ChimeraX commands (.cxc) that place a marker at each C-alpha (Angstrom):
marker #1 position -0.44,-30.59,8.38 radius 0.5
marker #1 position -1.23,-28.81,5.13 radius 0.5
marker #1 position -3.15,-25.59,5.71 radius 0.5
marker #1 position -4.27,-25.26,2.09 radius 0.5
marker #1 position -7.97,-25.84,1.60 radius 0.5
marker #1 position -8.55,-28.47,-1.14 radius 0.5
marker #1 position -10.92,-28.32,-4.08 radius 0.5
marker #1 position -14.20,-28.02,-2.13 radius 0.5
marker #1 position -13.63,-24.26,-2.20 radius 0.5
marker #1 position -14.55,-23.25,1.30 radius 0.5
marker #1 position -14.99,-19.49,1.60 radius 0.5
marker #1 position -11.95,-17.48,2.69 radius 0.5
marker #1 position -12.96,-14.20,4.34 radius 0.5
marker #1 position -10.38,-11.51,3.57 radius 0.5
marker #1 position -10.59,-9.42,6.73 radius 0.5
marker #1 position -6.98,-9.20,7.92 radius 0.5
marker #1 position -5.77,-5.65,8.57 radius 0.5
marker #1 position -2.49,-3.89,7.83 radius 0.5
marker #1 position -1.20,-6.48,5.38 radius 0.5
marker #1 position 1.38,-5.70,2.71 radius 0.5
marker #1 position 0.28,-5.83,-0.95 radius 0.5
marker #1 position 1.73,-8.72,-2.94 radius 0.5
marker #1 position 1.80,-9.84,-6.56 radius 0.5
marker #1 position 2.47,-13.05,-8.39 radius 0.5
marker #1 position 5.83,-12.97,-10.16 radius 0.5
marker #1 position 4.50,-14.16,-13.51 radius 0.5
marker #1 position 2.34,-11.09,-14.12 radius 0.5
marker #1 position 5.22,-8.90,-12.96 radius 0.5
marker #1 position 7.51,-10.48,-15.53 radius 0.5
marker #1 position 5.09,-10.67,-18.47 radius 0.5
marker #1 position 2.70,-8.02,-19.86 radius 0.5
marker #1 position -0.69,-9.49,-19.06 radius 0.5
marker #1 position -2.55,-6.29,-18.17 radius 0.5
marker #1 position -3.52,-3.44,-20.47 radius 0.5
marker #1 position -1.73,-0.11,-20.02 radius 0.5
marker #1 position -4.41,1.80,-21.89 radius 0.5
marker #1 position -6.76,4.25,-20.19 radius 0.5
marker #1 position -9.35,3.38,-22.84 radius 0.5
marker #1 position -11.32,0.18,-23.30 radius 0.5
marker #1 position -8.88,-2.24,-24.93 radius 0.5
marker #1 position -10.60,-4.91,-27.03 radius 0.5
marker #1 position -7.61,-5.93,-29.14 radius 0.5
marker #1 position -5.88,-9.29,-28.75 radius 0.5
marker #1 position -2.36,-8.70,-27.49 radius 0.5
marker #1 position 0.53,-11.04,-28.28 radius 0.5
marker #1 position 3.91,-11.01,-26.56 radius 0.5
marker #1 position 6.88,-13.04,-27.72 radius 0.5
marker #1 position 10.42,-13.32,-26.42 radius 0.5
marker #1 position 12.69,-14.86,-29.04 radius 0.5
marker #1 position 15.49,-15.28,-26.52 radius 0.5
marker #1 position 13.71,-17.70,-24.18 radius 0.5
marker #1 position 10.79,-18.83,-26.34 radius 0.5
marker #1 position 8.09,-17.32,-24.15 radius 0.5
marker #1 position 4.75,-16.78,-25.88 radius 0.5
marker #1 position 1.81,-14.97,-24.32 radius 0.5
marker #1 position -1.52,-14.07,-25.90 radius 0.5
marker #1 position -4.07,-11.99,-24.00 radius 0.5
marker #1 position -7.61,-12.23,-25.36 radius 0.5
marker #1 position -10.11,-9.67,-24.01 radius 0.5
marker #1 position -13.88,-9.98,-23.87 radius 0.5
marker #1 position -16.34,-7.49,-25.35 radius 0.5
marker #1 position -15.96,-5.30,-22.22 radius 0.5
marker #1 position -12.20,-5.04,-22.72 radius 0.5
marker #1 position -8.94,-6.42,-21.45 radius 0.5
marker #1 position -8.18,-6.28,-17.71 radius 0.5
marker #1 position -6.08,-3.21,-16.91 radius 0.5
marker #1 position -3.13,-2.76,-14.60 radius 0.5
marker #1 position -5.49,-0.85,-12.28 radius 0.5
marker #1 position -7.90,-3.82,-12.28 radius 0.5
marker #1 position -4.95,-5.89,-11.08 radius 0.5
marker #1 position -5.30,-4.17,-7.69 radius 0.5
marker #1 position -8.10,-6.64,-6.91 radius 0.5
marker #1 position -5.62,-9.49,-7.34 radius 0.5
marker #1 position -2.99,-7.66,-5.25 radius 0.5
marker #1 position -5.53,-7.34,-2.47 radius 0.5
marker #1 position -6.44,-11.02,-2.65 radius 0.5
marker #1 position -2.80,-12.13,-2.77 radius 0.5
marker #1 position -1.92,-10.01,0.26 radius 0.5
marker #1 position -4.76,-11.46,2.31 radius 0.5
marker #1 position -4.10,-15.06,1.28 radius 0.5
marker #1 position -0.34,-14.83,1.80 radius 0.5
marker #1 position -0.72,-13.34,5.28 radius 0.5
marker #1 position -3.28,-15.97,6.27 radius 0.5
marker #1 position -1.02,-18.69,4.90 radius 0.5
marker #1 position 1.89,-17.33,6.94 radius 0.5
marker #1 position -0.33,-17.49,10.04 radius 0.5
marker #1 position -1.17,-21.14,9.27 radius 0.5
marker #1 position -4.81,-20.25,8.64 radius 0.5
marker #1 position -6.87,-22.22,6.09 radius 0.5
marker #1 position -7.05,-20.48,2.74 radius 0.5
marker #1 position -9.07,-21.00,-0.42 radius 0.5
marker #1 position -9.19,-19.51,-3.89 radius 0.5
marker #1 position -12.81,-18.52,-3.18 radius 0.5
marker #1 position -12.51,-15.15,-1.49 radius 0.5
marker #1 position -15.01,-12.87,0.24 radius 0.5
marker #1 position -13.88,-9.26,0.62 radius 0.5
marker #1 position -15.43,-6.02,1.83 radius 0.5
marker #1 position -15.57,-3.46,-0.95 radius 0.5
marker #1 position -14.82,-0.54,1.40 radius 0.5
marker #1 position -11.73,-2.25,2.83 radius 0.5
marker #1 position -10.45,-2.92,-0.68 radius 0.5
marker #1 position -10.94,0.68,-1.76 radius 0.5
marker #1 position -9.16,2.01,1.31 radius 0.5
marker #1 position -6.18,-0.34,1.04 radius 0.5
marker #1 position -5.67,0.49,-2.63 radius 0.5
marker #1 position -5.94,4.22,-1.82 radius 0.5
marker #1 position -9.07,4.87,-3.81 radius 0.5
marker #1 position -11.94,7.16,-2.94 radius 0.5
marker #1 position -15.23,5.67,-1.75 radius 0.5
marker #1 position -17.71,7.49,-3.97 radius 0.5
marker #1 position -20.41,5.77,-5.97 radius 0.5
marker #1 position -18.17,5.88,-9.04 radius 0.5
marker #1 position -15.41,3.98,-7.23 radius 0.5
marker #1 position -17.80,1.19,-6.28 radius 0.5
marker #1 position -19.09,1.07,-9.87 radius 0.5
marker #1 position -15.49,0.90,-11.15 radius 0.5
marker #1 position -14.91,-2.10,-8.88 radius 0.5
marker #1 position -17.83,-3.92,-10.47 radius 0.5
marker #1 position -16.54,-3.12,-13.98 radius 0.5
marker #1 position -13.07,-4.36,-13.03 radius 0.5
marker #1 position -14.58,-7.72,-12.07 radius 0.5
marker #1 position -16.11,-7.99,-15.55 radius 0.5
marker #1 position -12.76,-7.34,-17.24 radius 0.5
marker #1 position -10.89,-9.76,-14.97 radius 0.5
marker #1 position -13.46,-12.48,-15.59 radius 0.5
marker #1 position -13.50,-11.88,-19.34 radius 0.5
marker #1 position -9.75,-11.76,-20.00 radius 0.5
marker #1 position -8.28,-15.05,-21.25 radius 0.5
marker #1 position -4.60,-15.98,-21.27 radius 0.5
marker #1 position -3.04,-18.40,-23.76 radius 0.5
marker #1 position 0.62,-19.13,-23.04 radius 0.5
marker #1 position 3.47,-21.62,-22.92 radius 0.5
marker #1 position 4.82,-19.98,-19.75 radius 0.5
marker #1 position 4.81,-22.28,-16.74 radius 0.5
marker #1 position 6.77,-22.84,-13.55 radius 0.5
marker #1 position 8.82,-25.44,-15.44 radius 0.5
marker #1 position 9.96,-23.01,-18.14 radius 0.5
marker #1 position 8.78,-22.68,-21.73 radius 0.5
marker #1 position 7.69,-25.37,-24.14 radius 0.5
marker #1 position 5.26,-26.28,-26.88 radius 0.5
marker #1 position 2.31,-26.96,-24.58 radius 0.5
marker #1 position -0.12,-24.04,-24.41 radius 0.5
marker #1 position -2.24,-23.34,-21.33 radius 0.5
marker #1 position -5.50,-21.40,-21.63 radius 0.5
marker #1 position -6.99,-19.86,-18.50 radius 0.5
marker #1 position -8.70,-16.81,-17.04 radius 0.5
marker #1 position -7.57,-14.49,-14.28 radius 0.5
marker #1 position -10.60,-15.26,-12.12 radius 0.5
marker #1 position -13.11,-18.06,-12.56 radius 0.5
marker #1 position -16.10,-16.15,-11.15 radius 0.5
marker #1 position -16.88,-12.76,-9.67 radius 0.5
marker #1 position -19.89,-11.62,-7.70 radius 0.5
marker #1 position -20.80,-8.11,-6.54 radius 0.5
marker #1 position -23.06,-8.20,-3.48 radius 0.5
marker #1 position -25.26,-5.14,-2.87 radius 0.5
marker #1 position -27.33,-3.97,0.10 radius 0.5
marker #1 position -31.07,-3.22,0.12 radius 0.5
marker #1 position -30.39,0.16,-1.50 radius 0.5
marker #1 position -28.39,-1.35,-4.34 radius 0.5
marker #1 position -25.01,-0.19,-3.03 radius 0.5
marker #1 position -22.07,-2.56,-3.56 radius 0.5
marker #1 position -20.98,-3.86,-0.16 radius 0.5
marker #1 position -19.06,-7.10,-0.65 radius 0.5
marker #1 position -17.32,-8.95,-3.44 radius 0.5
marker #1 position -16.76,-12.67,-3.86 radius 0.5
marker #1 position -14.35,-14.00,-6.44 radius 0.5
marker #1 position -12.80,-17.34,-7.28 radius 0.5
marker #1 position -9.19,-17.01,-8.41 radius 0.5
marker #1 position -8.07,-19.19,-11.29 radius 0.5
marker #1 position -6.03,-22.19,-10.22 radius 0.5
marker #1 position -3.03,-20.79,-12.09 radius 0.5
marker #1 position -3.02,-17.58,-10.04 radius 0.5
marker #1 position -3.84,-19.34,-6.78 radius 0.5
marker #1 position -0.81,-21.57,-7.22 radius 0.5
marker #1 position 1.37,-18.46,-6.89 radius 0.5
marker #1 position 0.37,-18.34,-3.22 radius 0.5
marker #1 position 0.69,-22.04,-2.53 radius 0.5
marker #1 position 4.11,-22.12,-4.22 radius 0.5
marker #1 position 5.24,-18.82,-2.65 radius 0.5
marker #1 position 5.76,-17.37,-6.12 radius 0.5
marker #1 position 4.98,-13.84,-4.91 radius 0.5
marker #1 position 6.72,-10.60,-4.02 radius 0.5
marker #1 position 5.76,-7.77,-1.68 radius 0.5
marker #1 position 4.98,-4.32,-3.09 radius 0.5
marker #1 position 5.64,-0.95,-1.52 radius 0.5
marker #1 position 2.15,0.32,-0.48 radius 0.5
marker #1 position 2.98,3.62,-2.23 radius 0.5
marker #1 position 2.59,1.70,-5.48 radius 0.5
marker #1 position -1.14,2.46,-5.21 radius 0.5
marker #1 position -0.38,6.19,-5.42 radius 0.5
marker #1 position 0.95,5.70,-8.96 radius 0.5
marker #1 position -1.87,6.65,-11.28 radius 0.5
marker #1 position 0.08,6.30,-14.53 radius 0.5
marker #1 position -0.19,2.77,-16.00 radius 0.5
marker #1 position 3.36,3.11,-17.35 radius 0.5
marker #1 position 4.76,3.98,-13.93 radius 0.5
marker #1 position 2.95,1.01,-12.40 radius 0.5
marker #1 position 4.34,-1.31,-15.05 radius 0.5
marker #1 position 7.85,0.05,-14.55 radius 0.5
marker #1 position 7.57,-0.46,-10.79 radius 0.5
marker #1 position 6.66,-4.13,-11.09 radius 0.5
marker #1 position 9.46,-4.76,-13.60 radius 0.5
marker #1 position 11.91,-3.05,-11.25 radius 0.5
marker #1 position 10.59,-5.00,-8.24 radius 0.5
marker #1 position 10.79,-8.30,-10.10 radius 0.5
marker #1 position 14.28,-7.88,-11.52 radius 0.5
marker #1 position 16.19,-5.83,-8.96 radius 0.5
marker #1 position 15.53,-8.17,-6.06 radius 0.5
marker #1 position 18.41,-7.74,-3.63 radius 0.5
marker #1 position 20.68,-6.29,-6.30 radius 0.5
marker #1 position 21.66,-2.63,-6.25 radius 0.5
marker #1 position 20.73,-2.19,-9.90 radius 0.5
marker #1 position 19.20,-3.83,-12.96 radius 0.5
marker #1 position 20.19,-3.08,-16.56 radius 0.5
marker #1 position 18.16,-3.69,-19.70 radius 0.5
marker #1 position 18.34,-2.42,-23.26 radius 0.5
marker #1 position 15.66,0.13,-24.04 radius 0.5
marker #1 position 14.35,-1.98,-26.91 radius 0.5
marker #1 position 13.95,-5.04,-24.68 radius 0.5
marker #1 position 12.22,-2.95,-22.03 radius 0.5
marker #1 position 9.80,-1.68,-24.65 radius 0.5
marker #1 position 8.90,-5.28,-25.51 radius 0.5
marker #1 position 8.62,-6.34,-21.86 radius 0.5
marker #1 position 6.37,-3.38,-21.03 radius 0.5
marker #1 position 3.61,-4.62,-23.28 radius 0.5
marker #1 position 2.80,-1.16,-24.56 radius 0.5
marker #1 position 1.22,-0.77,-27.98 radius 0.5
marker #1 position 2.89,2.55,-28.76 radius 0.5
marker #1 position 5.87,2.72,-31.13 radius 0.5
marker #1 position 9.40,2.86,-29.74 radius 0.5
marker #1 position 9.80,6.59,-30.44 radius 0.5
marker #1 position 6.61,7.52,-28.58 radius 0.5
marker #1 position 7.49,5.13,-25.76 radius 0.5
marker #1 position 10.86,6.89,-25.41 radius 0.5
marker #1 position 9.11,10.23,-25.07 radius 0.5
marker #1 position 6.80,8.90,-22.36 radius 0.5
marker #1 position 9.67,7.15,-20.60 radius 0.5
marker #1 position 11.70,10.35,-20.41 radius 0.5
marker #1 position 8.79,11.93,-18.55 radius 0.5
marker #1 position 8.93,9.09,-16.00 radius 0.5
marker #1 position 12.67,9.67,-15.58 radius 0.5
marker #1 position 12.08,13.38,-15.00 radius 0.5
marker #1 position 9.39,12.71,-12.40 radius 0.5
marker #1 position 11.31,10.01,-10.46 radius 0.5
marker #1 position 8.22,8.94,-8.53 radius 0.5
marker #1 position 8.70,5.17,-8.65 radius 0.5
marker #1 position 8.84,4.01,-5.00 radius 0.5
marker #1 position 12.21,2.51,-3.92 radius 0.5
marker #1 position 13.86,2.97,-7.32 radius 0.5
marker #1 position 15.82,5.54,-9.29 radius 0.5
marker #1 position 15.49,5.26,-13.06 radius 0.5
marker #1 position 17.97,6.42,-15.68 radius 0.5
marker #1 position 17.97,6.26,-19.49 radius 0.5
marker #1 position 21.34,6.26,-21.28 radius 0.5
marker #1 position 21.75,6.82,-25.02 radius 0.5
marker #1 position 24.12,4.87,-27.28 radius 0.5
marker #1 position 26.77,7.57,-27.07 radius 0.5
marker #1 position 26.87,7.29,-23.28 radius 0.5
marker #1 position 26.92,3.49,-23.10 radius 0.5
marker #1 position 29.09,2.91,-26.16 radius 0.5
marker #1 position 26.79,0.05,-27.19 radius 0.5
marker #1 position 22.98,0.26,-27.10 radius 0.5
marker #1 position 20.39,2.57,-25.60 radius 0.5
marker #1 position 19.99,1.30,-22.06 radius 0.5
marker #1 position 17.89,1.71,-18.93 radius 0.5
marker #1 position 19.47,1.27,-15.51 radius 0.5
marker #1 position 17.17,0.88,-12.52 radius 0.5
marker #1 position 18.88,1.60,-9.23 radius 0.5
marker #1 position 17.33,0.08,-6.13 radius 0.5
marker #1 position 17.78,3.40,-4.31 radius 0.5
marker #1 position 20.07,6.39,-4.36 radius 0.5
marker #1 position 22.30,5.77,-1.36 radius 0.5
marker #1 position 25.75,7.33,-1.31 radius 0.5
marker #1 position 27.52,4.52,-3.17 radius 0.5
marker #1 position 24.91,4.49,-5.92 radius 0.5
marker #1 position 25.01,8.24,-6.30 radius 0.5
marker #1 position 28.74,8.00,-6.93 radius 0.5
marker #1 position 28.24,5.29,-9.53 radius 0.5
marker #1 position 25.53,7.37,-11.17 radius 0.5
marker #1 position 27.85,10.37,-11.35 radius 0.5
marker #1 position 30.56,8.26,-13.02 radius 0.5
marker #1 position 28.11,6.94,-15.61 radius 0.5
marker #1 position 26.79,10.36,-16.52 radius 0.5
marker #1 position 30.29,11.77,-16.96 radius 0.5
marker #1 position 31.17,9.28,-19.72 radius 0.5
marker link #1:1,2 radius 0.2
marker link #1:2,3 radius 0.2
marker link #1:3,4 radius 0.2
marker link #1:4,5 radius 0.2
marker link #1:5,6 radius 0.2
marker link #1:6,7 radius 0.2
marker link #1:7,8 radius 0.2
marker link #1:8,9 radius 0.2
marker link #1:9,10 radius 0.2
marker link #1:10,11 radius 0.2
marker link #1:11,12 radius 0.2
marker link #1:12,13 radius 0.2
marker link #1:13,14 radius 0.2
marker link #1:14,15 radius 0.2
marker link #1:15,16 radius 0.2
marker link #1:16,17 radius 0.2
marker link #1:17,18 radius 0.2
marker link #1:18,19 radius 0.2
marker link #1:19,20 radius 0.2
marker link #1:20,21 radius 0.2
marker link #1:21,22 radius 0.2
marker link #1:22,23 radius 0.2
marker link #1:23,24 radius 0.2
marker link #1:24,25 radius 0.2
marker link #1:25,26 radius 0.2
marker link #1:26,27 radius 0.2
marker link #1:27,28 radius 0.2
marker link #1:28,29 radius 0.2
marker link #1:29,30 radius 0.2
marker link #1:30,31 radius 0.2
marker link #1:31,32 radius 0.2
marker link #1:32,33 radius 0.2
marker link #1:33,34 radius 0.2
marker link #1:34,35 radius 0.2
marker link #1:35,36 radius 0.2
marker link #1:36,37 radius 0.2
marker link #1:37,38 radius 0.2
marker link #1:38,39 radius 0.2
marker link #1:39,40 radius 0.2
marker link #1:40,41 radius 0.2
marker link #1:41,42 radius 0.2
marker link #1:42,43 radius 0.2
marker link #1:43,44 radius 0.2
marker link #1:44,45 radius 0.2
marker link #1:45,46 radius 0.2
marker link #1:46,47 radius 0.2
marker link #1:47,48 radius 0.2
marker link #1:48,49 radius 0.2
marker link #1:49,50 radius 0.2
marker link #1:50,51 radius 0.2
marker link #1:51,52 radius 0.2
marker link #1:52,53 radius 0.2
marker link #1:53,54 radius 0.2
marker link #1:54,55 radius 0.2
marker link #1:55,56 radius 0.2
marker link #1:56,57 radius 0.2
marker link #1:57,58 radius 0.2
marker link #1:58,59 radius 0.2
marker link #1:59,60 radius 0.2
marker link #1:60,61 radius 0.2
marker link #1:61,62 radius 0.2
marker link #1:62,63 radius 0.2
marker link #1:63,64 radius 0.2
marker link #1:64,65 radius 0.2
marker link #1:65,66 radius 0.2
marker link #1:66,67 radius 0.2
marker link #1:67,68 radius 0.2
marker link #1:68,69 radius 0.2
marker link #1:69,70 radius 0.2
marker link #1:70,71 radius 0.2
marker link #1:71,72 radius 0.2
marker link #1:72,73 radius 0.2
marker link #1:73,74 radius 0.2
marker link #1:74,75 radius 0.2
marker link #1:75,76 radius 0.2
marker link #1:76,77 radius 0.2
marker link #1:77,78 radius 0.2
marker link #1:78,79 radius 0.2
marker link #1:79,80 radius 0.2
marker link #1:80,81 radius 0.2
marker link #1:81,82 radius 0.2
marker link #1:82,83 radius 0.2
marker link #1:83,84 radius 0.2
marker link #1:84,85 radius 0.2
marker link #1:85,86 radius 0.2
marker link #1:86,87 radius 0.2
marker link #1:87,88 radius 0.2
marker link #1:88,89 radius 0.2
marker link #1:89,90 radius 0.2
marker link #1:90,91 radius 0.2
marker link #1:91,92 radius 0.2
marker link #1:92,93 radius 0.2
marker link #1:93,94 radius 0.2
marker link #1:94,95 radius 0.2
marker link #1:95,96 radius 0.2
marker link #1:96,97 radius 0.2
marker link #1:97,98 radius 0.2
marker link #1:98,99 radius 0.2
marker link #1:99,100 radius 0.2
marker link #1:100,101 radius 0.2
marker link #1:101,102 radius 0.2
marker link #1:102,103 radius 0.2
marker link #1:103,104 radius 0.2
marker link #1:104,105 radius 0.2
marker link #1:105,106 radius 0.2
marker link #1:106,107 radius 0.2
marker link #1:107,108 radius 0.2
marker link #1:108,109 radius 0.2
marker link #1:109,110 radius 0.2
marker link #1:110,111 radius 0.2
marker link #1:111,112 radius 0.2
marker link #1:112,113 radius 0.2
marker link #1:113,114 radius 0.2
marker link #1:114,115 radius 0.2
marker link #1:115,116 radius 0.2
marker link #1:116,117 radius 0.2
marker link #1:117,118 radius 0.2
marker link #1:118,119 radius 0.2
marker link #1:119,120 radius 0.2
marker link #1:120,121 radius 0.2
marker link #1:121,122 radius 0.2
marker link #1:122,123 radius 0.2
marker link #1:123,124 radius 0.2
marker link #1:124,125 radius 0.2
marker link #1:125,126 radius 0.2
marker link #1:126,127 radius 0.2
marker link #1:127,128 radius 0.2
marker link #1:128,129 radius 0.2
marker link #1:129,130 radius 0.2
marker link #1:130,131 radius 0.2
marker link #1:131,132 radius 0.2
marker link #1:132,133 radius 0.2
marker link #1:133,134 radius 0.2
marker link #1:134,135 radius 0.2
marker link #1:135,136 radius 0.2
marker link #1:136,137 radius 0.2
marker link #1:137,138 radius 0.2
marker link #1:138,139 radius 0.2
marker link #1:139,140 radius 0.2
marker link #1:140,141 radius 0.2
marker link #1:141,142 radius 0.2
marker link #1:142,143 radius 0.2
marker link #1:143,144 radius 0.2
marker link #1:144,145 radius 0.2
marker link #1:145,146 radius 0.2
marker link #1:146,147 radius 0.2
marker link #1:147,148 radius 0.2
marker link #1:148,149 radius 0.2
marker link #1:149,150 radius 0.2
marker link #1:150,151 radius 0.2
marker link #1:151,152 radius 0.2
marker link #1:152,153 radius 0.2
marker link #1:153,154 radius 0.2
marker link #1:154,155 radius 0.2
marker link #1:155,156 radius 0.2
marker link #1:156,157 radius 0.2
marker link #1:157,158 radius 0.2
marker link #1:158,159 radius 0.2
marker link #1:159,160 radius 0.2
marker link #1:160,161 radius 0.2
marker link #1:161,162 radius 0.2
marker link #1:162,163 radius 0.2
marker link #1:163,164 radius 0.2
marker link #1:164,165 radius 0.2
marker link #1:165,166 radius 0.2
marker link #1:166,167 radius 0.2
marker link #1:167,168 radius 0.2
marker link #1:168,169 radius 0.2
marker link #1:169,170 radius 0.2
marker link #1:170,171 radius 0.2
marker link #1:171,172 radius 0.2
marker link #1:172,173 radius 0.2
marker link #1:173,174 radius 0.2
marker link #1:174,175 radius 0.2
marker link #1:175,176 radius 0.2
marker link #1:176,177 radius 0.2
marker link #1:177,178 radius 0.2
marker link #1:178,179 radius 0.2
marker link #1:179,180 radius 0.2
marker link #1:180,181 radius 0.2
marker link #1:181,182 radius 0.2
marker link #1:182,183 radius 0.2
marker link #1:183,184 radius 0.2
marker link #1:184,185 radius 0.2
marker link #1:185,186 radius 0.2
marker link #1:186,187 radius 0.2
marker link #1:187,188 radius 0.2
marker link #1:188,189 radius 0.2
marker link #1:189,190 radius 0.2
marker link #1:190,191 radius 0.2
marker link #1:191,192 radius 0.2
marker link #1:192,193 radius 0.2
marker link #1:193,194 radius 0.2
marker link #1:194,195 radius 0.2
marker link #1:195,196 radius 0.2
marker link #1:196,197 radius 0.2
marker link #1:197,198 radius 0.2
marker link #1:198,199 radius 0.2
marker link #1:199,200 radius 0.2
marker link #1:200,201 radius 0.2
marker link #1:201,202 radius 0.2
marker link #1:202,203 radius 0.2
marker link #1:203,204 radius 0.2
marker link #1:204,205 radius 0.2
marker link #1:205,206 radius 0.2
marker link #1:206,207 radius 0.2
marker link #1:207,208 radius 0.2
marker link #1:208,209 radius 0.2
marker link #1:209,210 radius 0.2
marker link #1:210,211 radius 0.2
marker link #1:211,212 radius 0.2
marker link #1:212,213 radius 0.2
marker link #1:213,214 radius 0.2
marker link #1:214,215 radius 0.2
marker link #1:215,216 radius 0.2
marker link #1:216,217 radius 0.2
marker link #1:217,218 radius 0.2
marker link #1:218,219 radius 0.2
marker link #1:219,220 radius 0.2
marker link #1:220,221 radius 0.2
marker link #1:221,222 radius 0.2
marker link #1:222,223 radius 0.2
marker link #1:223,224 radius 0.2
marker link #1:224,225 radius 0.2
marker link #1:225,226 radius 0.2
marker link #1:226,227 radius 0.2
marker link #1:227,228 radius 0.2
marker link #1:228,229 radius 0.2
marker link #1:229,230 radius 0.2
marker link #1:230,231 radius 0.2
marker link #1:231,232 radius 0.2
marker link #1:232,233 radius 0.2
marker link #1:233,234 radius 0.2
marker link #1:234,235 radius 0.2
marker link #1:235,236 radius 0.2
marker link #1:236,237 radius 0.2
marker link #1:237,238 radius 0.2
marker link #1:238,239 radius 0.2
marker link #1:239,240 radius 0.2
marker link #1:240,241 radius 0.2
marker link #1:241,242 radius 0.2
marker link #1:242,243 radius 0.2
marker link #1:243,244 radius 0.2
marker link #1:244,245 radius 0.2
marker link #1:245,246 radius 0.2
marker link #1:246,247 radius 0.2
marker link #1:247,248 radius 0.2
marker link #1:248,249 radius 0.2
marker link #1:249,250 radius 0.2
marker link #1:250,251 radius 0.2
marker link #1:251,252 radius 0.2
marker link #1:252,253 radius 0.2
marker link #1:253,254 radius 0.2
marker link #1:254,255 radius 0.2
marker link #1:255,256 radius 0.2
marker link #1:256,257 radius 0.2
marker link #1:257,258 radius 0.2
marker link #1:258,259 radius 0.2
marker link #1:259,260 radius 0.2
marker link #1:260,261 radius 0.2
marker link #1:261,262 radius 0.2
marker link #1:262,263 radius 0.2
marker link #1:263,264 radius 0.2
marker link #1:264,265 radius 0.2
marker link #1:265,266 radius 0.2
marker link #1:266,267 radius 0.2
marker link #1:267,268 radius 0.2
marker link #1:268,269 radius 0.2
marker link #1:269,270 radius 0.2
marker link #1:270,271 radius 0.2
marker link #1:271,272 radius 0.2
marker link #1:272,273 radius 0.2
marker link #1:273,274 radius 0.2
marker link #1:274,275 radius 0.2
marker link #1:275,276 radius 0.2
marker link #1:276,277 radius 0.2
marker link #1:277,278 radius 0.2
marker link #1:278,279 radius 0.2
marker link #1:279,280 radius 0.2
marker link #1:280,281 radius 0.2
marker link #1:281,282 radius 0.2
marker link #1:282,283 radius 0.2
marker link #1:283,284 radius 0.2
marker link #1:284,285 radius 0.2
view
């Protein structure tokens, strides 16, 4: 028996406790969300000449959805995936308690935080994706879709935001039904820097069960989706390397002299004894 609720969009109440945050793998791989701390109203275009992937993110007048706004989707994915695992009916129409969301994503619960939640809904609803990326690979056909179809902030008699109802786009909802998701470390929510958050999801997507993942610095710059020039990105990235606060991963940047080829980033899954030895060998070159 299929436990997926069909198109009548029955309401799924997201009230499961102690569930692990999850993300769809597509938005981990490709730079959909803005990394800017300012309102970003510019159209962003990502291209990968190697595999033919094309992605265009078109914001509304209130700005492009940010990587912090994505927390709403992480919350929804975690609830839906857990319910699906328990063979409970699920739907892309989701009712969630604002307080529960704020607590899970390690936010405060002041009036500003509730207001920020409402603004995040506006950006998620207004951001449009145009892409040739699909589960079948890359081609000439372009899909155009939003991140959520609708969003509703429900207030109490005093005007305080209490509950939120959203309808996920079919494209995002299919990540759950096709199990195209990965679990995040809950400490991800402690990362306040957009760049550190983006680096975490790239590391989580590409390391998998491997002990390390290697990528040229130039390719990482493109995959990040940042709008800053390579030189400025390098400066910011070195700060991340110095801080080493990415949960579950150890990040290193190697220059051309060290690698003998190109400037390269190596993401270690952790720093267990065998990886520490490998790291020492690399740095002695």
